[in-house]
matplotlib code that plots the C-alpha trace (Angstrom):
import matplotlib.pyplot as plt

x = [224.8, 226.1, 224.1, 226.6, 226.0, 222.2, 222.4, 224.7, 222.4, 219.3, 220.9, 221.9, 218.3, 216.9, 219.2, 218.1, 214.4, 213.8, 216.2, 218.6, 217.6, 220.1, 222.9, 222.5, 221.2, 217.7, 214.3, 211.4, 208.0, 205.3, 204.4, 208.0, 208.4, 211.6, 212.1, 213.9, 216.3, 217.3, 217.9, 220.0, 222.0, 222.6, 223.7, 226.0, 227.6, 228.4, 230.5, 228.0, 226.7, 222.9, 220.9, 217.2, 217.6, 219.5, 217.0, 214.1, 216.0, 216.5, 212.8, 211.7, 214.2, 214.0, 212.8, 211.0, 209.4, 210.7, 210.3, 207.5, 207.7, 204.8, 202.2, 203.7, 207.1, 208.8, 209.1, 210.1, 209.6, 210.0, 206.9, 207.5, 210.2, 210.8, 212.5, 211.9, 208.4, 206.2, 202.6, 202.3, 198.6, 197.7, 194.1, 193.3, 192.1, 190.9, 193.8, 193.7, 193.1, 196.8, 200.0, 203.6, 206.7, 210.3, 212.7, 215.6, 215.8, 217.7, 214.7, 212.1, 212.2, 211.7, 208.8, 207.2, 207.4, 206.4, 205.2, 206.4, 207.5, 208.1, 211.4, 212.9, 210.5, 207.0, 205.4, 205.9, 206.1, 204.2, 203.7, 200.9, 203.1, 205.6, 208.2, 208.6, 208.8, 211.5, 213.5, 213.2, 214.2, 217.1, 218.9, 220.0, 220.5, 218.3, 214.7, 211.9, 208.5, 205.8, 202.1, 200.1, 196.3, 195.8, 192.0, 191.5, 193.7, 191.7, 188.4, 189.7, 190.5, 194.0, 194.6, 196.3, 197.6, 198.7, 201.7, 202.0, 204.4, 202.2, 203.8, 201.2, 201.9, 200.6, 201.7, 202.7, 201.6, 200.9, 202.2, 198.7, 198.1, 201.3, 201.6, 205.1, 205.2]
y = [-29.1, -28.3, -26.8, -24.0, -23.1, -23.3, -21.0, -18.6, -18.4, -18.0, -15.0, -13.5, -14.0, -12.4, -9.4, -9.0, -9.8, -8.0, -5.1, -4.4, -5.6, -3.1, -5.4, -7.3, -4.3, -5.6, -3.9, -5.6, -5.1, -3.2, -6.5, -7.6, -10.1, -10.6, -12.9, -16.0, -15.9, -12.4, -13.4, -16.4, -14.4, -11.6, -13.9, -15.8, -12.5, -11.9, -15.1, -17.3, -20.4, -20.5, -22.5, -23.4, -26.6, -24.9, -22.1, -24.5, -26.3, -23.0, -22.1, -25.5, -25.9, -22.4, -23.0, -19.7, -20.1, -16.7, -17.1, -18.0, -18.9, -17.5, -19.9, -19.7, -20.6, -17.5, -15.2, -15.2, -12.9, -12.8, -13.4, -10.5, -8.5, -6.0, -2.7, -1.6, -0.5, -3.0, -4.1, -7.8, -7.6, -8.8, -8.7, -7.6, -10.4, -10.8, -11.9, -14.4, -13.0, -12.9, -12.8, -12.8, -10.8, -11.8, -9.1, -8.5, -6.5, -3.6, -2.6, -2.8, 0.8, 2.1, -0.5, 0.6, 4.2, 3.9, 0.3, -2.0, 0.0, -1.3, 0.7, 0.2, -2.5, -2.3, -4.1, -5.3, -9.1, -11.2, -15.0, -17.2, -19.1, -18.4, -20.8, -18.8, -15.6, -17.1, -18.1, -14.6, -12.9, -15.4, -14.0, -11.0, -12.4, -13.5, -13.3, -11.4, -12.5, -9.9, -10.8, -8.5, -8.2, -8.4, -9.0, -6.0, -3.9, -5.2, -4.3, -0.8, -0.3, -1.7, -3.9, -7.2, -9.3, -12.9, -13.5, -16.6, -18.1, -17.6, -14.4, -11.9, -8.3, -5.0, -1.3, -1.0, -2.0, 0.8, 0.0, -0.2, -3.4, -5.1, -7.3, -6.9, -10.1]
z = [-143.8, -140.4, -137.6, -137.4, -141.1, -140.6, -137.7, -139.5, -142.5, -140.3, -138.5, -141.8, -143.2, -140.1, -140.5, -144.2, -143.9, -140.6, -140.4, -143.3, -146.8, -148.1, -146.7, -150.0, -152.0, -151.8, -151.1, -149.4, -151.0, -148.9, -147.2, -146.4, -149.2, -151.1, -154.1, -152.9, -155.9, -155.0, -151.3, -152.4, -154.9, -152.4, -149.6, -152.0, -153.1, -149.4, -149.4, -147.5, -149.3, -149.7, -152.1, -152.2, -150.3, -147.4, -147.4, -147.0, -144.2, -142.4, -142.7, -141.5, -138.6, -137.2, -133.7, -133.6, -137.1, -138.1, -141.8, -144.3, -148.0, -150.1, -151.4, -154.9, -153.6, -155.1, -152.1, -148.5, -145.5, -141.8, -139.8, -137.3, -135.6, -138.3, -137.7, -141.3, -141.9, -143.7, -143.6, -142.6, -143.4, -140.0, -138.8, -135.3, -133.1, -129.5, -127.3, -124.5, -121.0, -120.2, -122.3, -121.1, -121.8, -120.9, -119.9, -117.5, -114.2, -115.7, -117.8, -115.0, -113.9, -117.5, -118.0, -114.7, -115.9, -119.5, -120.1, -122.8, -125.9, -129.3, -129.5, -133.0, -134.0, -135.3, -132.3, -128.8, -128.8, -126.3, -125.8, -124.6, -122.2, -119.5, -120.9, -124.2, -122.2, -120.0, -123.1, -124.5, -121.3, -120.8, -123.9, -121.9, -118.5, -115.6, -116.9, -115.3, -116.6, -116.9, -117.1, -119.4, -118.9, -122.7, -122.7, -120.5, -122.9, -125.9, -124.2, -123.7, -127.4, -127.9, -131.0, -130.9, -133.8, -134.1, -136.4, -138.6, -136.0, -133.0, -131.6, -130.2, -131.3, -130.1, -130.5, -126.8, -123.3, -120.8, -117.3, -115.8, -117.7, -116.5, -113.4, -111.9, -109.7]

ax = plt.figure().add_subplot(projection="3d")
ax.plot(x, y, z, "-o")
ax.set_aspect("equal")
plt.show()
């Protein structure tokens, strides 16, 4: 198992489980789950080798912990980041005082105007530490780290959710709760 193959399979699994299950003629259930056998068969039909052992390696080694296998071991889903509508069955929880979001300079004017929007995804993604936000922002260029006054937002009626892999989720962040430093 090469790291190149693990990365390739991980990206394909992200595409299928977060955005385009139809890529392998699959349908996620209402909570985003897909039978593991269906995922393996669909990916293999696309000419990419996947078996249960490799799938488990991808799940365990994914640095962002993007995937989770169901307790019965039969299904898999992405923890967050979906552009397809599903219910992750997340419970609203009180966030820390501050959360962070990584972006790049070209988006700052829009964020100043409208805040952080979920765009094609179900939620805005936030992290508890600056390092994670730096990594996220770095994917598109020189990162700019925004500080979100999440506890204040929560106290004013905004809901926050904590995904299985530790990513904080919310519907959107109005500009008045963002520190642009």
